[in-house]
N, CA, C and O atoms as a Tripos MOL2 file, in Angstrom:
@<TRIPOS>MOLECULE
protein
  308   307    77     0     0
PROTEIN
NO_CHARGES

@<TRIPOS>ATOM
      1 N         -11.0720   -5.5590   -2.1710 N.3       1 SER1
      2 CA        -10.6800   -6.4630   -2.6320 C.3       1 SER1
      3 C          -8.8370   -7.1440   -2.5820 C.2       1 SER1
      4 O          -8.2780   -8.2290   -2.4210 O.2       1 SER1
      5 N          -8.5050   -5.8670   -2.8060 N.am      2 LEU2
      6 CA         -6.7000   -6.4240   -2.1370 C.3       2 LEU2
      7 C          -6.1040   -6.6770   -1.1170 C.2       2 LEU2
      8 O          -5.1050   -7.3380   -0.8320 O.2       2 LEU2
      9 N          -7.6460   -5.3940    0.0290 N.am      3 TYR3
     10 CA         -7.3780   -6.2940    1.5350 C.3       3 TYR3
     11 C          -6.8950   -7.8330    1.2220 C.2       3 TYR3
     12 O          -5.8520   -8.4870    1.1910 O.2       3 TYR3
     13 N          -8.9230   -8.0740    0.9170 N.am      4 GLU4
     14 CA         -8.7690   -9.8040    0.8280 C.3       4 GLU4
     15 C          -7.6920  -10.1840    0.4940 C.2       4 GLU4
     16 O          -6.9890  -10.7390    1.3390 O.2       4 GLU4
     17 N          -7.1570   -9.9850   -1.0180 N.am      5 GLY5
     18 CA         -6.1160  -10.4350   -1.0830 C.3       5 GLY5
     19 C          -4.9570  -10.6960   -0.5160 C.2       5 GLY5
     20 O          -4.5670  -11.8480   -0.7070 O.2       5 GLY5
     21 N          -4.5110  -10.2540   -0.1020 N.am      6 LEU6
     22 CA         -3.2450   -9.5040    0.4250 C.3       6 LEU6
     23 C          -2.9490   -9.9030    2.0110 C.2       6 LEU6
     24 O          -1.8350   -9.9090    2.5330 O.2       6 LEU6
     25 N          -4.2520  -10.2470    2.6770 N.am      7 THR7
     26 CA         -4.5230  -11.7770    3.6970 C.3       7 THR7
     27 C          -4.6900  -12.7170    3.8920 C.2       7 THR7
     28 O          -4.4030  -13.3490    4.9090 O.2       7 THR7
     29 N          -5.3440  -13.1460    2.6970 N.am      8 LYS8
     30 CA         -6.4750  -14.5460    2.0750 C.3       8 LYS8
     31 C          -4.5550  -15.4140    2.0300 C.2       8 LYS8
     32 O          -4.4320  -16.6210    2.2420 O.2       8 LYS8
     33 N          -3.0860  -14.3200    1.6690 N.am      9 LYS9
     34 CA         -1.6460  -14.4350    1.0380 C.3       9 LYS9
     35 C          -1.2720  -14.2190    2.6490 C.2       9 LYS9
     36 O          -0.0530  -14.3930    2.6470 O.2       9 LYS9
     37 N          -1.6030  -13.9800    3.7980 N.am     10 GLY10
     38 CA         -1.5030  -14.3940    4.4790 C.3      10 GLY10
     39 C           0.2370  -12.9120    4.9500 C.2      10 GLY10
     40 O           1.0870  -13.1090    5.8190 O.2      10 GLY10
     41 N           0.1590  -11.6720    4.0210 N.am     11 VAL11
     42 CA          0.5240  -10.5450    4.9680 C.3      11 VAL11
     43 C          -0.1120   -9.8340    5.6890 C.2      11 VAL11
     44 O          -1.3370   -9.7560    5.7790 O.2      11 VAL11
     45 N           0.5720   -9.3500    6.1710 N.am     12 GLU12
     46 CA          0.6150   -8.6030    7.3420 C.3      12 GLU12
     47 C          -0.4410   -6.6220    6.7550 C.2      12 GLU12
     48 O          -0.0390   -5.7980    5.9330 O.2      12 GLU12
     49 N          -1.9410   -6.5610    7.7450 N.am     13 VAL13
     50 CA         -1.7440   -5.5790    6.3260 C.3      13 VAL13
     51 C          -2.1240   -4.0520    7.8240 C.2      13 VAL13
     52 O          -2.5170   -4.3350    8.9560 O.2      13 VAL13
     53 N          -1.9080   -2.8790    7.4250 N.am     14 LEU14
     54 CA         -2.4940   -2.1780    8.5350 C.3      14 LEU14
     55 C          -2.7740   -1.4320    7.4380 C.2      14 LEU14
     56 O          -2.0420   -0.9350    6.5820 O.2      14 LEU14
     57 N          -4.7090   -1.4340    7.6990 N.am     15 TYR15
     58 CA         -5.4490    0.0360    6.3540 C.3      15 TYR15
     59 C          -6.1430    0.6530    7.3080 C.2      15 TYR15
     60 O          -7.2340    0.4150    7.8260 O.2      15 TYR15
     61 N          -5.3640    1.4600    7.4540 N.am     16 ASP16
     62 CA         -5.1440    3.7070    7.5120 C.3      16 ASP16
     63 C          -6.4500    3.8060    6.7810 C.2      16 ASP16
     64 O          -6.6970    3.8180    5.5750 O.2      16 ASP16
     65 N          -7.5670    3.9030    8.3210 N.am     17 ASP17
     66 CA         -9.1860    4.5030    7.8990 C.3      17 ASP17
     67 C          -9.5320    5.8980    8.5300 C.2      17 ASP17
     68 O         -10.6530    6.4040    8.4790 O.2      17 ASP17
     69 N          -8.4180    6.4650    9.1400 N.am     18 ARG18
     70 CA         -8.6720    7.7370    9.5990 C.3      18 ARG18
     71 C          -9.0500    8.5530    8.4020 C.2      18 ARG18
     72 O          -8.5950    8.6690    7.2640 O.2      18 ARG18
     73 N         -10.4410    9.2800    9.3320 N.am     19 VAL19
     74 CA        -10.5840   10.2080    8.2530 C.3      19 VAL19
     75 C          -9.8120   11.6400    8.7730 C.2      19 VAL19
     76 O          -9.1660   12.5570    8.2660 O.2      19 VAL19
     77 N         -10.2690   11.2550   10.0240 N.am     20 GLU20
     78 CA         -8.8050   12.4100   10.4640 C.3      20 GLU20
     79 C          -7.2610   13.0350   10.1760 C.2      20 GLU20
     80 O          -6.5650   13.8340   10.8020 O.2      20 GLU20
     81 N          -7.1140   12.4630    9.2240 N.am     21 LYS21
     82 CA         -5.2000   13.0910    9.5160 C.3      21 LYS21
     83 C          -5.6890   13.1450    8.0820 C.2      21 LYS21
     84 O          -6.7050   12.8210    7.4670 O.2      21 LYS21
     85 N          -4.4770   13.7150    7.8150 N.am     22 THR22
     86 CA         -4.3060   13.8500    6.2470 C.3      22 THR22
     87 C          -3.8840   12.6010    5.5290 C.2      22 THR22
     88 O          -3.9450   11.5310    6.1340 O.2      22 THR22
     89 N          -3.4380   12.6510    4.2180 N.am     23 ALA23
     90 CA         -2.4150   11.6530    3.0580 C.3      23 ALA23
     91 C          -1.3570   11.9690    3.9110 C.2      23 ALA23
     92 O          -1.2670   11.1890    4.8600 O.2      23 ALA23
     93 N          -0.1700   13.2460    3.8650 N.am     24 GLY24
     94 CA          0.8030   12.8340    4.3600 C.3      24 GLY24
     95 C           1.2030   12.3760    5.5960 C.2      24 GLY24
     96 O           2.2030   11.7030    5.8460 O.2      24 GLY24
     97 N           0.1660   12.8750    6.5240 N.am     25 GLU25
     98 CA          0.1380   12.4570    8.0620 C.3      25 GLU25
     99 C          -0.0590   10.6410    7.8690 C.2      25 GLU25
    100 O           0.8080    9.8870    8.3120 O.2      25 GLU25
    101 N          -1.0690   10.2110    7.2930 N.am     26 ARG26
    102 CA         -1.1360    9.0150    7.5080 C.3      26 ARG26
    103 C           0.6490    8.4300    7.1960 C.2      26 ARG26
    104 O           1.2640    7.5220    7.7540 O.2      26 ARG26
    105 N           1.1040    9.4110    6.0530 N.am     27 PHE27
    106 CA          2.2790    8.2570    5.3120 C.3      27 PHE27
    107 C           3.2970    8.6320    6.4540 C.2      27 PHE27
    108 O           4.1770    7.8350    6.7820 O.2      27 PHE27
    109 N           3.1650    9.7990    7.0210 N.am     28 ALA28
    110 CA          4.8770    9.8400    8.1660 C.3      28 ALA28
    111 C           4.1620    8.9640    8.8350 C.2      28 ALA28
    112 O           4.2080    7.9220    8.1820 O.2      28 ALA28
    113 N           3.0360    8.7000   10.5060 N.am     29 ASP29
    114 CA          3.1220    8.1420   10.7250 C.3      29 ASP29
    115 C           3.1720    6.1620   10.4360 C.2      29 ASP29
    116 O           3.4400    5.3880   11.3540 O.2      29 ASP29
    117 N           2.9680    5.8680    9.5180 N.am     30 ALA30
    118 CA          3.0900    5.1260    8.4220 C.3      30 ALA30
    119 C           5.3810    4.3500    8.5680 C.2      30 ALA30
    120 O           5.9470    3.3250    8.9500 O.2      30 ALA30
    121 N           5.8440    5.9180    7.8820 N.am     31 ASP31
    122 CA          7.3100    5.7780    8.1440 C.3      31 ASP31
    123 C           7.5410    5.4410    9.2660 C.2      31 ASP31
    124 O           8.3480    4.5190    9.3900 O.2      31 ASP31
    125 N           6.6470    6.3270   11.1050 N.am     32 LEU32
    126 CA          7.2300    6.7150   11.8420 C.3      32 LEU32
    127 C           7.3110    4.5440   12.6910 C.2      32 LEU32
    128 O           8.1670    3.8200   13.1990 O.2      32 LEU32
    129 N           6.1050    4.4710   12.3910 N.am     33 ILE33
    130 CA          6.0250    2.6760   13.2240 C.3      33 ILE33
    131 C           6.5480    1.4450   12.3390 C.2      33 ILE33
    132 O           6.3990    0.2420   12.5540 O.2      33 ILE33
    133 N           7.3640    2.2520   11.0200 N.am     34 GLY34
    134 CA          7.9560    0.4910   10.3270 C.3      34 GLY34
    135 C           7.2900    0.3510    8.9620 C.2      34 GLY34
    136 O           7.9290   -0.0110    7.9750 O.2      34 GLY34
    137 N           6.2990    0.5760    8.9370 N.am     35 ILE35
    138 CA          6.0190   -0.1270    8.4400 C.3      35 ILE35
    139 C           6.6540    0.2340    6.7980 C.2      35 ILE35
    140 O           7.2040    1.2520    6.3780 O.2      35 ILE35
    141 N           6.1710   -1.6070    5.8230 N.am     36 PRO36
    142 CA          7.9980   -1.1100    5.0410 C.3      36 PRO36
    143 C           7.5460   -0.9250    4.0160 C.2      36 PRO36
    144 O           8.3590   -0.8170    3.0980 O.2      36 PRO36
    145 N           6.1300   -0.8050    3.6940 N.am     37 TYR37
    146 CA          5.6320   -1.0650    2.3550 C.3      37 TYR37
    147 C           4.6840    0.0140    2.2980 C.2      37 TYR37
    148 O           4.7090    0.5500    3.4060 O.2      37 TYR37
    149 N           3.6260    0.7580    1.3320 N.am     38 ARG38
    150 CA          2.5290    1.2650    1.5650 C.3      38 ARG38
    151 C           1.9110    1.0810    0.1540 C.2      38 ARG38
    152 O           2.5600    1.2220   -0.8830 O.2      38 ARG38
    153 N           1.0240    0.8590    0.1920 N.am     39 VAL39
    154 CA         -0.1090    0.8630   -1.1350 C.3      39 VAL39
    155 C          -0.5280    2.4160   -0.9260 C.2      39 VAL39
    156 O          -0.4510    3.0140    0.1470 O.2      39 VAL39
    157 N          -0.9430    2.9080   -2.0460 N.am     40 VAL40
    158 CA         -2.0740    3.1740   -1.9990 C.3      40 VAL40
    159 C          -3.2470    3.6410   -2.9710 C.2      40 VAL40
    160 O          -2.7600    3.6460   -4.1010 O.2      40 VAL40
    161 N          -4.5350    4.0230   -3.0200 N.am     41 ILE41
    162 CA         -5.8230    3.6870   -3.4680 C.3      41 ILE41
    163 C          -6.1800    4.7670   -4.1510 C.2      41 ILE41
    164 O          -7.1680    5.3360   -3.6870 O.2      41 ILE41
    165 N          -5.8360    5.1090   -4.8370 N.am     42 SER42
    166 CA         -6.6260    6.9620   -5.3630 C.3      42 SER42
    167 C          -8.3520    6.8280   -6.3710 C.2      42 SER42
    168 O          -9.3940    6.2210   -6.1220 O.2      42 SER42
    169 N          -8.0720    7.4120   -7.1240 N.am     43 GLU43
    170 CA         -8.7880    8.2600   -8.2970 C.3      43 GLU43
    171 C          -8.3770    7.8870   -8.9340 C.2      43 GLU43
    172 O          -8.7430    6.9470   -9.6400 O.2      43 GLU43
    173 N          -6.7090    8.9280   -8.9590 N.am     44 LYS44
    174 CA         -6.3400    8.6500   -9.9560 C.3      44 LYS44
    175 C          -5.6390    7.3050  -10.7180 C.2      44 LYS44
    176 O          -5.3440    7.1620  -11.9050 O.2      44 LYS44
    177 N          -5.4110    5.8960   -8.9810 N.am     45 THR45
    178 CA         -4.7500    4.9010   -9.5110 C.3      45 THR45
    179 C          -5.8470    4.2190  -10.4120 C.2      45 THR45
    180 O          -5.7520    3.4680  -11.3830 O.2      45 THR45
    181 N          -6.9110    4.7440   -9.7460 N.am     46 LEU46
    182 CA         -7.4950    3.0500  -10.5860 C.3      46 LEU46
    183 C          -7.5670    3.8240  -11.6160 C.2      46 LEU46
    184 O          -7.6250    3.1700  -12.6570 O.2      46 LEU46
    185 N          -7.5990    5.5470  -11.8430 N.am     47 GLU47
    186 CA         -8.2980    5.4910  -13.3400 C.3      47 GLU47
    187 C          -7.3700    4.8840  -14.4590 C.2      47 GLU47
    188 O          -7.5070    4.9240  -15.6820 O.2      47 GLU47
    189 N          -6.3290    4.2770  -13.6410 N.am     48 LYS48
    190 CA         -5.1530    3.8320  -14.4730 C.3      48 LYS48
    191 C          -5.1010    1.9470  -14.1720 C.2      48 LYS48
    192 O          -4.2720    1.2180  -14.7160 O.2      48 LYS48
    193 N          -5.9330    1.5700  -13.4230 N.am     49 LYS49
    194 CA         -6.6900   -0.1340  -12.4630 C.3      49 LYS49
    195 C          -5.1320   -0.2690  -12.4660 C.2      49 LYS49
    196 O          -4.3600   -0.7710  -13.2820 O.2      49 LYS49
    197 N          -4.9990    0.1740  -11.6160 N.am     50 SER50
    198 CA         -3.3730    0.2420  -10.8120 C.3      50 SER50
    199 C          -3.3740    0.7300   -9.4920 C.2      50 SER50
    200 O          -4.3700    1.3670   -9.1510 O.2      50 SER50
    201 N          -2.1120    0.4990   -8.3610 N.am     51 VAL51
    202 CA         -2.1170    0.6710   -7.2320 C.3      51 VAL51
    203 C          -0.9670    1.8630   -7.5890 C.2      51 VAL51
    204 O          -0.6170    2.2640   -8.6990 O.2      51 VAL51
    205 N          -0.6680    2.1370   -6.7160 N.am     52 GLU52
    206 CA          0.6520    3.2730   -5.5740 C.3      52 GLU52
    207 C           1.2210    1.7800   -4.7430 C.2      52 GLU52
    208 O           0.3110    1.1190   -4.2420 O.2      52 GLU52
    209 N           2.2650    1.3760   -4.6220 N.am     53 VAL53
    210 CA          2.7570    0.8520   -3.9680 C.3      53 VAL53
    211 C           4.4100    2.0610   -4.0280 C.2      53 VAL53
    212 O           4.7700    2.6650   -5.0380 O.2      53 VAL53
    213 N           5.0440    2.0970   -2.8070 N.am     54 LYS54
    214 CA          5.9650    2.9830   -2.4920 C.3      54 LYS54
    215 C           6.8800    1.6370   -1.5830 C.2      54 LYS54
    216 O           6.3560    0.5540   -1.3230 O.2      54 LYS54
    217 N           8.0010    1.9300   -1.2870 N.am     55 GLU55
    218 CA          9.4280    0.7060   -0.1660 C.3      55 GLU55
    219 C           9.6100    1.6380    0.3690 C.2      55 GLU55
    220 O           9.8280    2.6590   -0.2830 O.2      55 GLU55
    221 N           9.5870    1.6690    2.2150 N.am     56 ARG56
    222 CA         10.3370    2.1080    3.3630 C.3      56 ARG56
    223 C          11.2240    3.0340    2.0640 C.2      56 ARG56
    224 O          10.9430    4.0890    1.4950 O.2      56 ARG56
    225 N          12.5740    1.9340    1.9090 N.am     57 SER57
    226 CA         13.2630    2.9190    1.9930 C.3      57 SER57
    227 C          14.4700    3.0330    0.0860 C.2      57 SER57
    228 O          15.6070    2.9580   -0.3800 O.2      57 SER57
    229 N          12.8520    3.2780   -0.2710 N.am     58 LYS58
    230 CA         13.3530    3.9810   -1.9890 C.3      58 LYS58
    231 C          12.6710    5.2370   -2.1220 C.2      58 LYS58
    232 O          11.7420    5.7860   -1.5280 O.2      58 LYS58
    233 N          13.1110    5.4040   -2.6890 N.am     59 PRO59
    234 CA         12.8000    7.5810   -2.7440 C.3      59 PRO59
    235 C          10.7320    7.5810   -3.8430 C.2      59 PRO59
    236 O           9.8960    8.4490   -3.5950 O.2      59 PRO59
    237 N          10.5310    6.6630   -4.6830 N.am     60 GLN60
    238 CA         10.0860    6.4150   -5.4390 C.3      60 GLN60
    239 C           8.5490    5.3080   -5.7760 C.2      60 GLN60
    240 O           8.1180    4.1560   -5.8390 O.2      60 GLN60
    241 N           8.4030    5.9990   -5.8380 N.am     61 ALA61
    242 CA          6.5440    5.1910   -5.7790 C.3      61 ALA61
    243 C           6.5660    4.8630   -7.5810 C.2      61 ALA61
    244 O           6.9540    5.4040   -8.6160 O.2      61 ALA61
    245 N           5.6940    3.2840   -7.0110 N.am     62 ARG62
    246 CA          5.7530    3.0560   -8.3720 C.3      62 ARG62
    247 C           3.8420    1.8290   -8.7060 C.2      62 ARG62
    248 O           3.2360    1.1090   -7.9120 O.2      62 ARG62
    249 N           3.5210    2.2000  -10.3270 N.am     63 LEU63
    250 CA          1.7010    1.7290  -10.0760 C.3      63 LEU63
    251 C           2.4350    0.4450  -10.6380 C.2      63 LEU63
    252 O           3.4860    0.2330  -11.2430 O.2      63 LEU63
    253 N           1.2380   -0.4160  -10.0860 N.am     64 MET64
    254 CA          1.4770   -1.7710  -10.2620 C.3      64 MET64
    255 C          -0.5780   -2.0900  -10.7210 C.2      64 MET64
    256 O          -1.5430   -1.3270  -10.7700 O.2      64 MET64
    257 N          -0.4370   -3.2890  -10.9110 N.am     65 THR65
    258 CA         -2.0080   -3.2610  -11.1830 C.3      65 THR65
    259 C          -1.9650   -4.6190   -9.5910 C.2      65 THR65
    260 O          -1.0710   -5.3490   -9.1630 O.2      65 THR65
    261 N          -3.1210   -4.4280   -9.2520 N.am     66 THR66
    262 CA         -3.5800   -5.2080   -8.3630 C.3      66 THR66
    263 C          -2.6100   -6.4430   -7.6400 C.2      66 THR66
    264 O          -1.9200   -6.5320   -6.6250 O.2      66 THR66
    265 N          -3.1760   -7.7810   -9.3650 N.am     67 SER67
    266 CA         -2.2770   -8.6400   -8.5230 C.3      67 SER67
    267 C          -1.2860   -8.7500   -9.0550 C.2      67 SER67
    268 O          -0.8310   -9.8270   -9.4430 O.2      67 SER67
    269 N          -0.5240   -7.1950   -9.2350 N.am     68 ALA68
    270 CA          0.8860   -7.9000   -8.9840 C.3      68 ALA68
    271 C           1.5890   -7.0590   -7.9630 C.2      68 ALA68
    272 O           2.8110   -6.9790   -7.8300 O.2      68 ALA68
    273 N           0.7210   -6.4740   -7.2930 N.am     69 CYS69
    274 CA          1.0720   -6.0240   -6.1080 C.3      69 CYS69
    275 C           0.9290   -7.2260   -4.8780 C.2      69 CYS69
    276 O           1.6450   -7.3500   -3.8840 O.2      69 CYS69
    277 N          -0.6120   -8.3280   -5.4250 N.am     70 ILE70
    278 CA         -0.6850   -8.6130   -4.1150 C.3      70 ILE70
    279 C           0.9670  -10.0890   -4.0830 C.2      70 ILE70
    280 O           1.3620  -10.6510   -3.0620 O.2      70 ILE70
    281 N           1.4620  -10.2730   -5.3280 N.am     71 LYS71
    282 CA          2.0660  -11.5180   -5.5710 C.3      71 LYS71
    283 C           3.4770  -10.5440   -5.2230 C.2      71 LYS71
    284 O           4.5350  -11.1270   -4.9850 O.2      71 LYS71
    285 N           3.4300   -9.4250   -5.2150 N.am     72 MET72
    286 CA          5.4430   -8.7600   -4.5200 C.3      72 MET72
    287 C           5.0730   -8.6100   -3.1950 C.2      72 MET72
    288 O           6.0620   -8.4900   -2.4720 O.2      72 MET72
    289 N           3.8840   -8.5670   -2.5370 N.am     73 LEU73
    290 CA          3.8700   -8.3270   -1.2440 C.3      73 LEU73
    291 C           4.3180   -9.4330   -0.1230 C.2      73 LEU73
    292 O           4.9960   -9.4420    0.9040 O.2      73 LEU73
    293 N           3.2640  -10.7130   -1.1950 N.am     74 ALA74
    294 CA          3.7930  -12.0180   -0.9470 C.3      74 ALA74
    295 C           4.8060  -12.6940   -0.8890 C.2      74 ALA74
    296 O           5.1080  -13.7910   -0.4190 O.2      74 ALA74
    297 N           5.2780  -11.9390   -1.4020 N.am     75 LYS75
    298 CA          6.8840  -12.6210   -1.9950 C.3      75 LYS75
    299 C           7.4960  -12.7440   -0.7340 C.2      75 LYS75
    300 O           8.0440  -13.7690   -0.3300 O.2      75 LYS75
    301 N           7.3350  -11.0460    0.2540 N.am     76 GLN76
    302 CA          7.7680  -10.1780    1.0350 C.3      76 GLN76
    303 C           8.0060  -11.2240    2.5750 C.2      76 GLN76
    304 O           8.7740  -11.2480    3.5370 O.2      76 GLN76
    305 N           7.0280  -11.8630    2.1530 N.am     77 GLY77
    306 CA          6.3120  -12.1060    2.8710 C.3      77 GLY77
    307 C           6.6140  -12.1580    4.4550 C.2      77 GLY77
    308 O           5.7180  -12.4530    5.2450 O.2      77 GLY77
@<TRIPOS>BOND
     1     1     2 1
     2     2     3 1
     3     3     4 2
     4     3     5 am
     5     5     6 1
     6     6     7 1
     7     7     8 2
     8     7     9 am
     9     9    10 1
    10    10    11 1
    11    11    12 2
    12    11    13 am
    13    13    14 1
    14    14    15 1
    15    15    16 2
    16    15    17 am
    17    17    18 1
    18    18    19 1
    19    19    20 2
    20    19    21 am
    21    21    22 1
    22    22    23 1
    23    23    24 2
    24    23    25 am
    25    25    26 1
    26    26    27 1
    27    27    28 2
    28    27    29 am
    29    29    30 1
    30    30    31 1
    31    31    32 2
    32    31    33 am
    33    33    34 1
    34    34    35 1
    35    35    36 2
    36    35    37 am
    37    37    38 1
    38    38    39 1
    39    39    40 2
    40    39    41 am
    41    41    42 1
    42    42    43 1
    43    43    44 2
    44    43    45 am
    45    45    46 1
    46    46    47 1
    47    47    48 2
    48    47    49 am
    49    49    50 1
    50    50    51 1
    51    51    52 2
    52    51    53 am
    53    53    54 1
    54    54    55 1
    55    55    56 2
    56    55    57 am
    57    57    58 1
    58    58    59 1
    59    59    60 2
    60    59    61 am
    61    61    62 1
    62    62    63 1
    63    63    64 2
    64    63    65 am
    65    65    66 1
    66    66    67 1
    67    67    68 2
    68    67    69 am
    69    69    70 1
    70    70    71 1
    71    71    72 2
    72    71    73 am
    73    73    74 1
    74    74    75 1
    75    75    76 2
    76    75    77 am
    77    77    78 1
    78    78    79 1
    79    79    80 2
    80    79    81 am
    81    81    82 1
    82    82    83 1
    83    83    84 2
    84    83    85 am
    85    85    86 1
    86    86    87 1
    87    87    88 2
    88    87    89 am
    89    89    90 1
    90    90    91 1
    91    91    92 2
    92    91    93 am
    93    93    94 1
    94    94    95 1
    95    95    96 2
    96    95    97 am
    97    97    98 1
    98    98    99 1
    99    99   100 2
   100    99   101 am
   101   101   102 1
   102   102   103 1
   103   103   104 2
   104   103   105 am
   105   105   106 1
   106   106   107 1
   107   107   108 2
   108   107   109 am
   109   109   110 1
   110   110   111 1
   111   111   112 2
   112   111   113 am
   113   113   114 1
   114   114   115 1
   115   115   116 2
   116   115   117 am
   117   117   118 1
   118   118   119 1
   119   119   120 2
   120   119   121 am
   121   121   122 1
   122   122   123 1
   123   123   124 2
   124   123   125 am
   125   125   126 1
   126   126   127 1
   127   127   128 2
   128   127   129 am
   129   129   130 1
   130   130   131 1
   131   131   132 2
   132   131   133 am
   133   133   134 1
   134   134   135 1
   135   135   136 2
   136   135   137 am
   137   137   138 1
   138   138   139 1
   139   139   140 2
   140   139   141 am
   141   141   142 1
   142   142   143 1
   143   143   144 2
   144   143   145 am
   145   145   146 1
   146   146   147 1
   147   147   148 2
   148   147   149 am
   149   149   150 1
   150   150   151 1
   151   151   152 2
   152   151   153 am
   153   153   154 1
   154   154   155 1
   155   155   156 2
   156   155   157 am
   157   157   158 1
   158   158   159 1
   159   159   160 2
   160   159   161 am
   161   161   162 1
   162   162   163 1
   163   163   164 2
   164   163   165 am
   165   165   166 1
   166   166   167 1
   167   167   168 2
   168   167   169 am
   169   169   170 1
   170   170   171 1
   171   171   172 2
   172   171   173 am
   173   173   174 1
   174   174   175 1
   175   175   176 2
   176   175   177 am
   177   177   178 1
   178   178   179 1
   179   179   180 2
   180   179   181 am
   181   181   182 1
   182   182   183 1
   183   183   184 2
   184   183   185 am
   185   185   186 1
   186   186   187 1
   187   187   188 2
   188   187   189 am
   189   189   190 1
   190   190   191 1
   191   191   192 2
   192   191   193 am
   193   193   194 1
   194   194   195 1
   195   195   196 2
   196   195   197 am
   197   197   198 1
   198   198   199 1
   199   199   200 2
   200   199   201 am
   201   201   202 1
   202   202   203 1
   203   203   204 2
   204   203   205 am
   205   205   206 1
   206   206   207 1
   207   207   208 2
   208   207   209 am
   209   209   210 1
   210   210   211 1
   211   211   212 2
   212   211   213 am
   213   213   214 1
   214   214   215 1
   215   215   216 2
   216   215   217 am
   217   217   218 1
   218   218   219 1
   219   219   220 2
   220   219   221 am
   221   221   222 1
   222   222   223 1
   223   223   224 2
   224   223   225 am
   225   225   226 1
   226   226   227 1
   227   227   228 2
   228   227   229 am
   229   229   230 1
   230   230   231 1
   231   231   232 2
   232   231   233 am
   233   233   234 1
   234   234   235 1
   235   235   236 2
   236   235   237 am
   237   237   238 1
   238   238   239 1
   239   239   240 2
   240   239   241 am
   241   241   242 1
   242   242   243 1
   243   243   244 2
   244   243   245 am
   245   245   246 1
   246   246   247 1
   247   247   248 2
   248   247   249 am
   249   249   250 1
   250   250   251 1
   251   251   252 2
   252   251   253 am
   253   253   254 1
   254   254   255 1
   255   255   256 2
   256   255   257 am
   257   257   258 1
   258   258   259 1
   259   259   260 2
   260   259   261 am
   261   261   262 1
   262   262   263 1
   263   263   264 2
   264   263   265 am
   265   265   266 1
   266   266   267 1
   267   267   268 2
   268   267   269 am
   269   269   270 1
   270   270   271 1
   271   271   272 2
   272   271   273 am
   273   273   274 1
   274   274   275 1
   275   275   276 2
   276   275   277 am
   277   277   278 1
   278   278   279 1
   279   279   280 2
   280   279   281 am
   281   281   282 1
   282   282   283 1
   283   283   284 2
   284   283   285 am
   285   285   286 1
   286   286   287 1
   287   287   288 2
   288   287   289 am
   289   289   290 1
   290   290   291 1
   291   291   292 2
   292   291   293 am
   293   293   294 1
   294   294   295 1
   295   295   296 2
   296   295   297 am
   297   297   298 1
   298   298   299 1
   299   299   300 2
   300   299   301 am
   301   301   302 1
   302   302   303 1
   303   303   304 2
   304   303   305 am
   305   305   306 1
   306   306   307 1
   307   307   308 2
@<TRIPOS>SUBSTRUCTURE
     1 SER1         2 RESIDUE 1 A SER
     2 LEU2         6 RESIDUE 1 A LEU
     3 TYR3        10 RESIDUE 1 A TYR
     4 GLU4        14 RESIDUE 1 A GLU
     5 GLY5        18 RESIDUE 1 A GLY
     6 LEU6        22 RESIDUE 1 A LEU
     7 THR7        26 RESIDUE 1 A THR
     8 LYS8        30 RESIDUE 1 A LYS
     9 LYS9        34 RESIDUE 1 A LYS
    10 GLY10       38 RESIDUE 1 A GLY
    11 VAL11       42 RESIDUE 1 A VAL
    12 GLU12       46 RESIDUE 1 A GLU
    13 VAL13       50 RESIDUE 1 A VAL
    14 LEU14       54 RESIDUE 1 A LEU
    15 TYR15       58 RESIDUE 1 A TYR
    16 ASP16       62 RESIDUE 1 A ASP
    17 ASP17       66 RESIDUE 1 A ASP
    18 ARG18       70 RESIDUE 1 A ARG
    19 VAL19       74 RESIDUE 1 A VAL
    20 GLU20       78 RESIDUE 1 A GLU
    21 LYS21       82 RESIDUE 1 A LYS
    22 THR22       86 RESIDUE 1 A THR
    23 ALA23       90 RESIDUE 1 A ALA
    24 GLY24       94 RESIDUE 1 A GLY
    25 GLU25       98 RESIDUE 1 A GLU
    26 ARG26      102 RESIDUE 1 A ARG
    27 PHE27      106 RESIDUE 1 A PHE
    28 ALA28      110 RESIDUE 1 A ALA
    29 ASP29      114 RESIDUE 1 A ASP
    30 ALA30      118 RESIDUE 1 A ALA
    31 ASP31      122 RESIDUE 1 A ASP
    32 LEU32      126 RESIDUE 1 A LEU
    33 ILE33      130 RESIDUE 1 A ILE
    34 GLY34      134 RESIDUE 1 A GLY
    35 ILE35      138 RESIDUE 1 A ILE
    36 PRO36      142 RESIDUE 1 A PRO
    37 TYR37      146 RESIDUE 1 A TYR
    38 ARG38      150 RESIDUE 1 A ARG
    39 VAL39      154 RESIDUE 1 A VAL
    40 VAL40      158 RESIDUE 1 A VAL
    41 ILE41      162 RESIDUE 1 A ILE
    42 SER42      166 RESIDUE 1 A SER
    43 GLU43      170 RESIDUE 1 A GLU
    44 LYS44      174 RESIDUE 1 A LYS
    45 THR45      178 RESIDUE 1 A THR
    46 LEU46      182 RESIDUE 1 A LEU
    47 GLU47      186 RESIDUE 1 A GLU
    48 LYS48      190 RESIDUE 1 A LYS
    49 LYS49      194 RESIDUE 1 A LYS
    50 SER50      198 RESIDUE 1 A SER
    51 VAL51      202 RESIDUE 1 A VAL
    52 GLU52      206 RESIDUE 1 A GLU
    53 VAL53      210 RESIDUE 1 A VAL
    54 LYS54      214 RESIDUE 1 A LYS
    55 GLU55      218 RESIDUE 1 A GLU
    56 ARG56      222 RESIDUE 1 A ARG
    57 SER57      226 RESIDUE 1 A SER
    58 LYS58      230 RESIDUE 1 A LYS
    59 PRO59      234 RESIDUE 1 A PRO
    60 GLN60      238 RESIDUE 1 A GLN
    61 ALA61      242 RESIDUE 1 A ALA
    62 ARG62      246 RESIDUE 1 A ARG
    63 LEU63      250 RESIDUE 1 A LEU
    64 MET64      254 RESIDUE 1 A MET
    65 THR65      258 RESIDUE 1 A THR
    66 THR66      262 RESIDUE 1 A THR
    67 SER67      266 RESIDUE 1 A SER
    68 ALA68      270 RESIDUE 1 A ALA
    69 CYS69      274 RESIDUE 1 A CYS
    70 ILE70      278 RESIDUE 1 A ILE
    71 LYS71      282 RESIDUE 1 A LYS
    72 MET72      286 RESIDUE 1 A MET
    73 LEU73      290 RESIDUE 1 A LEU
    74 ALA74      294 RESIDUE 1 A ALA
    75 LYS75      298 RESIDUE 1 A LYS
    76 GLN76      302 RESIDUE 1 A GLN
    77 GLY77      306 RESIDUE 1 A GLY
């Protein structure tokens, strides 16, 4: 639903579902190709009914609801 919500708002999404790579390898690849925002959905974030959003230029990730994430990333455009 997050992917669909973002694409409907015109946000370009790179959905990294490579199973042969670790999360750290995926994060490093995203940084190497210059992805400005990383959104992580995990069991931990789902328990909190949120997603983890990390802006590439900032040191800390933050938790937010799916709708807040869509709204924020749609504004970044």
